N, C-alpha and C positions, 0 to 999 in steps of 0.2 A: 713733582718731578715728572717730566715727560719720558715715557719709556720708548726707546727707539729700537725697532727690530734688528737693525743692522748692528747696533752696538751690542745687543744680546748675542747675536751670531759671532761677532768679532771676539767677544769675551770668551765664549766657549772654544772657538777655534784656536785662539792664541794660547789659552791655558792648556788645552789638551796637547797641542803641538809641542809646547815646552816640556810638559810632563813626559811625553813619548821620547823626545830627544834626550832628556836626562836619564832615560831608562835604557838607552842603547848599549850601555856597558854596566854590569852589576856584579856583585859578589855571587848572588844566587838567582837563577831564573826558575820559577816553579810553573809547571803546566798542570792545571786542574785546581779549581778553587772549591773543592769539596772539603769536608772537615779535616782530613789529614793534611792537605795542602795548605789550608789556612792556618792550622795550628803550627805547622812547620815554619811558615812564613812569620808568624807572630813571634816565636821564640828566637828566630834568626834576627829579626829587626830589633827586638828587645835587647839583643846582645850587641847592637850597633852595626849590623851588617846591612849592606844595600841589597834590597830584595824586590824583585818584580814578579808578579803572578799573573798568568794569562789563563782566562777562562773562555771557552768557546761559546757557552750559552749566555743568554741575557742575564740570568740570575746566577748568583753564587750559591754554594751550599751542597751541591751534588745531590745524593740521594737522601740526605738528612731531612730536607723539607718534608718529604712524604711519609716520614716515620715508617710504620709497617703497613703496607697495602692501603696507603692514604689515611691511616689513623695517625694523626700528627703527634704521636708520642714516641720517644726513643728510650731505650734502656742502656744504662752503663753499669759496669761492675764497680766494686769498691775501689780498686786500684786507680780507676780513671776519674772518680768523682772529684778528686782534688783539682784536676785540670778544669772541669766545669766550674768549680768553686772560684778558681782564679779569674775566669771569664765572667763571674757573677751570674751564672745561669742557675736558676732555681731548680732544685731537685727535691724529690720526696722518696722516702724509702718504700719499697714494695714488700719484699721478703729479705731475709738476711743475704747480703751480698748483691742485691739488685736495687738499682735506683732508677726512677723515672724522671724524664725532663720533657718539657714542651719543645717540640722540634723547631717551632718558629722562634722561640726564645733563644734556643741554642744557636741557630744559624745567624740570627741578627746580632746576638751578643758577640759571638766569635768574629764575625765579619767586621763589626765596628771596632773591636779591640785590635784586630789585625791592621786596619787602616790607621788607627790612632798610633799604633806602634811604629808606623813608618812604611809599611808594605804598600807598594803601588800596584793596585789591581786594575787590570785591563780586561773588561768583558767583551764578548762578541769577537774575540780574536782566537784563531786556531794555529797550532804549531803543525805545519805541514812537512817540515824537514828539520834536520839538525846540521850544525857546523861540526866538522871533525877535522882536527889538525894533529898530526903526529900520533894517530891512533887514540886520540882523546876527544871526548865530546866537549865542545867549548862554546856552544851557542845554539840558538834556535832560528828557524826560518818561519816567518809569520805571515798570515794573510787574514783578511776579514772572513769571519764565518759565513757571511752572506755570499761571498765569492765561492767558497767551498760548496755551499748548498746549491747554488745556481750553476755550478760546474762551468764557471767563466774562466777564460784564459787571461788571468791577470797575474803578473809577476809579483812575488812577495818581497818583503823586507827582512832584514836580519838584525838580531841582537846578539851580543857577546856576553858570556858569563863565566866566572871561574868554576862554578858548578851548576848543573841542571838537575832538577828533581822532577821525576815522572810521578805525578799524583793523579793520573787520569782514570783511576778505578779499574773496573773489569777489563777494559779495552787495552790497557798498557800501551798507549799509542806511541809514546816516544821510544820506548824499548822496541816496539815492533818496527819502527822506522830504522833504528840502529841495526837490528838483526837482519833486515831485508836489504839495506842499502850500503852497508859498510862491511869491512873485513873484521870488525871487532867481534870477539867472542864474549858473550855475557857470562858472568860468574855463576852459572847454573850447571846442573849436572849434564845438560845437553849442549851448552854453549849458546842456546837460544831460549825462547820462551817455553816454559814447561807447560803452562796452561792451568786454568782454574778448575778445581774439583767441585763436586756437589756440596750442598750446604751441610755444615757440621759446626755449629756455633762454638762449641767448647774447644775443639781442635784449632779452628781458625783464629780464635781470640788468643790462644796460647802461642801460636807461631808467627802472628802477623808482625809483632815487634822485631822478632829475630830476622824475619825476611826483609824488613824495611832497612836497607843498607845500600852500600855502593854495589852497583851491578857491573860497572866497567869504569875505566878512568874518566873522571869528570861527571859521571851520571849516577844518581841515587834513585832508588824507588821507595815509594812511601804509601802506606795504607793498603787498600784492596789491590792496587796495582802490584804490590810486592808479592801477594799470594798468587796472583795470576802469572807473574814472571817466574817465581821460584817453585811454584806448584804447591797449592794449598787450597783448602775448601773455602767457600764463601761463608759469611757469618750472619747475613740477614740484618734486621733492624736493631742490633746491639752495636753501639758505636764506641765503646771504651777502647778497643784495640786501635781504632782509627786515630783517636786522640793521642794515645800513648805512642803510636808509631810516628806521628807528626813530630812530637817532642823529641823522640829518640833520634830521628834523622837530623833534626836541627842541632842537637847536641854533638852528633858525629861531625857535621860540617863545620860547626864552630871550632872544634878541636883541630880540624885540618886547616882551616883558614888561619888559625893562631900559630 
């Protein structure tokens, strides 16, 4: 068979365009394909919900790829091990209550399961704004990350969703936009972002699932973003709370959609 370059280009353009058009309206739009965002998307899609996930970087996985200081090992606690087991990520015990996993295995296994469950992941796309109607977040304003990096004046496109999940980690990017550009008060003690505290793994892991919840009508926070929004310490290269938070938010949204 002769391979024609134009046919290759046409295949990619046609397929991607259709995928993007089919994603203009969804049940849930997630921003940030780190571990909490992907786990959230997986459980939502597994429950039959239409989910799209936007990641500004070329790669998915957030900080999980690098483990701790580029030692590509991660730690999870006993409560979260069963989530890694569901994704068929190999773990090994370290001491009582501590389990180790290869960060590359974790990211690739979770990412693959996420896509196979039905989540549509779009990388190299940034959320630069939100749609707000009747004091409710109801969609995202998107542009290519390359446009953002180059500071080009290129107008964005929009997608609509019944719920938006901010899983952008320390930056809490979607919540920051809502706090700055709308009259919506976030469900925090200040009505805005409280901010992230210094590292304290035990405290952070205990409260991250509690903080991963609805922050205003139509908008949930998930993972490290939740501690940045509600005020909590960072936890470093232990990822159990991130996984548990993703599942918790998925469960909450599934109940609301039902």
